[in-house]
C-alpha angles and dihedrals in degrees: 000000000000134000126229136180139175128232116196111209097153116139091225122073100257131156104212134193129185138211137193107217106318096337121090108218099186109086093202136012120278113232129214114298093006137109130219121234117261116275126204112234136179114256116248144103114298146169105232115214115196134171146076106309090208090059113054091191090063098056117108132184126213102196125204099010116168114215109198129202116257095023133112119222131196121191111205113202114196144153142061128296113248089018120053126333121180133188113194124189114214119193128204123182110234 
C-alpha cells in the first residue's frame, strides 16, 4: 500500500478535493493553507484529479502518475485561479 495527502497552498480561497482515477480519496475538502491527513491507497497508475469541484477553472489533472507500494506522496496545490495553478506530486520513500 501507499500513503497520499493533499496540501492546499492556493492563493484563492478554495476547498479542494482529490481523486485517483474514479475514486475520491479525500474524505472532506481541504481548505486554504491546510493539509489533509494521509490516506492509504492501492498502488497503480492513475490520473489524479484535484481542485475545487464547485469551480471548474480550478480543477487540474496529473495524468499517468504511478503510485508505488511503500511510498508516501504529497500533492501540493498552489497558484491563482485564472492565472497559474500548479499541482505538484512529491514522493518520499517510506
